[in-house]
C-alpha positions in Angstrom: 0.0 0.0 0.0 1.5 3.4 -1.0 2.3 5.7 1.8 0.4 9.1 2.0 2.4 12.2 1.3 2.7 15.0 3.8 4.3 18.5 3.9 6.0 19.8 7.0 8.7 22.3 8.1 12.2 20.9 8.0 14.3 20.3 11.1 18.0 20.0 11.6 17.8 16.2 11.5 16.2 16.3 8.0 19.6 17.0 6.5 20.2 13.3 5.6 16.8 13.1 3.8 17.7 16.2 1.8 21.1 14.8 0.8 19.5 11.5 -0.3 17.4 13.3 -2.9 18.4 12.9 -6.6 18.1 16.5 -7.7 20.9 16.5 -10.3 22.3 19.7 -8.7 26.0 19.4 -8.1 27.4 21.1 -5.0 23.9 22.3 -4.0 24.2 25.4 -1.8 21.0 24.5 0.1 22.8 21.5 1.5 25.8 23.6 2.3 23.9 26.2 4.3 21.1 23.9 5.5 21.8 24.5 9.2 21.9 28.2 8.7 18.5 28.2 6.9 16.9 26.1 9.6 18.1 28.3 12.4 17.2 31.6 10.7 14.1 33.6 11.5 14.0 35.0 8.0 14.1 31.7 6.1 12.1 28.5 6.3 12.3 25.3 4.5 9.5 22.7 4.0 9.7 19.1 2.7 7.2 16.9 1.0 7.6 13.4 2.4 6.4 9.9 1.6 7.1 8.1 4.8 10.7 9.2 5.6 11.7 9.9 2.0 11.8 13.5 0.9 10.4 13.9 -2.6 10.5 17.7 -2.9 11.8 20.7 -0.9 11.2 24.4 -1.0 10.7 27.4 1.2 10.7 31.1 1.5 12.7 34.1 2.6 11.3 37.2 4.3 12.2 40.8 3.6 11.1 44.3 4.6 9.9 43.6 8.1 8.3 40.4 6.9 6.1 42.3 4.4 7.6 40.4 1.4 8.0 36.6 1.1 10.0 35.2 -1.8 9.6 31.5 -2.6 12.7 29.6 -3.5 15.1 26.7 -3.1 12.5 24.5 -4.9 14.0 21.1 -5.7 12.4 17.8 -6.7 13.7 14.3 -6.7 14.2 13.4 -10.4 12.9 9.9 -9.8 9.5 11.3 -9.0 8.9 14.0 -11.6 5.6 14.8 -13.4 3.5 13.7 -10.4 2.5 17.2 -9.3 4.6 17.1 -6.1 5.9 20.6 -6.6 2.4 22.0 -6.6 1.4 19.9 -3.6 4.5 21.2 -1.7 3.7 24.8 -2.5 0.0 24.8 -1.6 0.5 24.5 2.2 3.4 26.9 2.1 1.2 29.5 0.4 -1.6 28.9 3.0 1.0 29.3 5.8 2.1 32.7 4.3 -1.4 33.8 3.7 -2.1 33.2 7.4 0.8 35.5 8.4 -0.9 38.9 8.7 2.3 40.8 8.2 3.0 39.3 4.8 1.5 41.3 2.0 3.3 40.0 -1.1 4.5 36.5 -2.2 6.9 36.1 -5.1 8.6 33.5 -7.1 11.4 34.0 -9.6 12.2 31.4 -12.3 13.9 31.3 -15.7 11.8 31.7 -18.9 12.7 28.2 -20.0 11.7 26.5 -16.8 8.2 25.6 -18.1 7.3 23.2 -15.4 7.9 25.8 -12.6 6.0 28.4 -14.6 3.0 26.1 -14.9 3.1 25.5 -11.2 3.0 29.2 -10.4 0.2 29.8 -13.0 -1.8 27.0 -11.4 -1.4 28.8 -8.0 -2.8 32.0 -9.4 0.4 34.1 -9.5 0.6 37.1 -11.8 3.5 37.1 -14.3 5.7 40.2 -14.5 7.9 41.3 -17.4 11.2 39.3 -17.8 14.5 40.6 -16.5 18.0 39.9 -17.7 20.8 39.1 -15.3 24.2 39.7 -16.9 27.6 39.6 -15.2 30.1 42.0 -16.6 33.4 40.1 -16.2 35.4 41.1 -19.3 35.4 44.9 -19.2 38.2 45.2 -21.8 35.6 44.1 -24.4 33.2 47.0 -23.6 32.2 49.1 -26.6 29.6 51.7 -27.4 29.5 53.2 -23.9 29.9 56.9 -23.2 33.1 57.7 -21.4 33.2 59.9 -18.4 34.4 60.4 -14.8 33.5 58.2 -11.9 30.2 59.4 -10.3 30.2 61.0 -6.9 29.9 58.7 -3.9 27.0 59.6 -1.5 27.5 58.4 2.0 24.7 59.9 4.1 22.0 57.4 4.8 19.2 60.0 4.8 20.3 61.2 1.3 20.4 57.6 0.1 16.8 57.0 1.2 15.7 60.3 -0.4 17.3 59.3 -3.7 15.3 56.1 -3.6 12.1 57.8 -2.6 12.5 60.5 -5.3 12.5 58.0 -8.2 9.4 58.6 -10.3 10.1 56.2 -13.2 11.6 52.7 -12.7 12.3 50.9 -16.0 13.0 47.7 -14.1 9.6 47.7 -12.5 11.1 46.1 -9.4 13.7 46.7 -6.7 16.6 44.2 -7.3 17.2 43.6 -3.6 19.7 40.9 -4.1 21.0 38.8 -7.0 18.0 36.6 -8.1 15.7 38.4 -5.6 13.7 41.2 -7.3 11.1 42.6 -4.9 8.5 45.4 -5.1 10.0 48.9 -5.0 8.9 49.7 -1.5 10.1 52.0 1.3 9.9 49.0 3.7 13.1 47.7 2.1 15.0 50.9 2.5 16.2 50.3 6.1 19.3 51.9 7.5 21.3 48.7 7.7 20.7 47.9 4.0 21.5 51.4 2.9 24.6 51.6 5.0 25.9 48.4 3.3 25.1 49.8 -0.2 27.3 52.2 -2.1 25.4 55.0 -3.8 26.9 57.1 -6.7 25.2 60.1 -8.3 26.1 61.6 -11.6 27.3 65.1 -12.2 24.0 66.8 -13.0 22.1 64.8 -10.3 19.7 63.2 -12.8 20.9 59.6 -12.3 22.1 57.4 -9.4 23.4 53.9 -9.2 23.5 51.5 -6.2 26.2 48.9 -5.9 26.0 46.3 -3.1 28.4 43.4 -2.7 26.4 40.1 -2.7 27.2 36.4 -2.5 25.4 33.8 -4.6 28.0 31.1 -4.5 30.4 33.7 -5.9 30.9 37.3 -4.8 29.5 40.0 -7.1 29.2 43.7 -7.3 25.4 43.8 -7.6 24.5 46.9 -9.7 21.0 48.4 -9.2 20.2 51.0 -11.9 16.6 52.0 -12.7 17.0 53.4 -16.3 17.7 51.9 -19.7 20.5 54.4 -20.7 23.5 52.5 -19.3 25.5 53.1 -22.5 24.4 56.7 -22.9 25.2 58.0 -19.4 28.8 59.4 -19.2 30.8 57.6 -16.6 28.3 54.9 -15.8 30.7 52.0 -16.6 33.7 53.8 -15.2 31.7 54.0 -11.9 30.8 50.4 -11.9 34.3 49.2 -12.7 35.8 51.5 -10.1 33.7 49.8 -7.5 34.8 46.4 -8.7 38.4 47.6 -8.5 37.9 48.5 -4.9 36.4 45.1 -4.2 38.8 42.7 -6.1 37.4 39.5 -4.5 34.2 40.0 -6.6 34.1 37.9 -9.8 32.3 40.6 -11.8 29.5 43.2 -11.9 26.1 41.7 -11.8 23.7 44.0 -13.6 19.9 43.6 -13.9 18.5 44.8 -17.2 14.9 45.3 -18.4 14.0 43.9 -21.8 14.6 47.3 -23.4 17.9 47.8 -21.5 19.1 44.4 -22.7 18.2 45.2 -26.3 20.2 48.4 -26.0 23.4 46.5 -25.4 25.5 46.8 -28.5 27.8 43.8 -27.8 27.2 41.0 -25.3 30.8 39.7 -25.4 31.8 41.5 -22.1 29.1 39.7 -20.2 28.2 36.3 -19.0 24.6 36.0 -20.1 21.8 33.9 -18.5 18.4 33.1 -20.0 15.9 35.8 -18.8 14.0 35.4 -15.6 10.4 36.0 -14.8 9.0 37.2 -11.5 5.6 35.8 -10.5 3.7 37.8 -7.9 0.8 37.2 -5.5 -0.6 40.2 -3.7 -2.8 39.0 -0.8 -5.0 42.1 -0.9 -5.9 41.4 -4.6 -7.2 37.9 -4.0 
C-alpha cells in the first residue's frame, strides 16, 4: 500500500533526507547552508515526504519587516517528476504565508525556459511580471559603445540615500533588485538603515541619475549593480563608476547588472558579459485575491 504524502517544516535532523534526494544539482548550496537556513528567523524550508523519503523541498525568505516573502530553493527528486509534487508542496506553504498577517506579497522567480515551474505558479494564481535579464560584466576590456566619463560622486549619508530612492518617479526595471536573483517590489519598507549603509550610492554630475552597488554572494561574490533606467550606455561615466567599485572590491568575480528587456536590447555587444536566460517574476498580492 502506497504511503500518503505530507508536507511539514524541516528540522536539523532532516539534512540526511535532503542529501538523499536525486536533484541533479552538483554542490547544492542549500545542503551547504542547511543548518543556517533552519536556524534563521528570515528563512524557512519545507519538505514533501512519503514516509521518511523527501520527494521535494522548497521554502521562502522574508524581507522588509516580513512584508515580502520570496519562494525559492525548490528542488524535486528526479525519480518522481511529473507527479504534481511541486504544486502539492507549495500549496500549504502558500496557506502558511497567507495566514501570516504581516506578509502582503508573495513572489517566485524562475527562468523563462523553466516551463514546469512556470506552470506551477500559474496554477497557483500568481501574476506574471515582465522578464528581467541578469548579466555579469566580467570582461570589461571588451566593452564598446559606452559613453566615457568620470566616476560618479559617492554619496554616504543614509538620509540622502533614502531620499534618492524615494525621489525615483520612473523605474524601468519595474522592481527593486534587492539581491541577486531576488527582485522585490519597489517599496520603502526595504530601505532600512542597515541595508542602505551596506550599499554604495553614486550620483552623476547633474544629479539626474544614481546607481547603487552592493556586494552580494550567490555562490560567488558579485558587485550587484542596481540601476533603474535603460540608458546605461548613454550616461557618461556609468561604466567607469561600476568598474571603479569592482576595482575597490577585487574579490568580486564581476559586476552583476539587472537589465529590463529594453535595456538588454540596448546593449551593442554581449561579449563583455556572462549571459543567462531571462528570468520571470511571479507575484501574488494578498489584498488582490
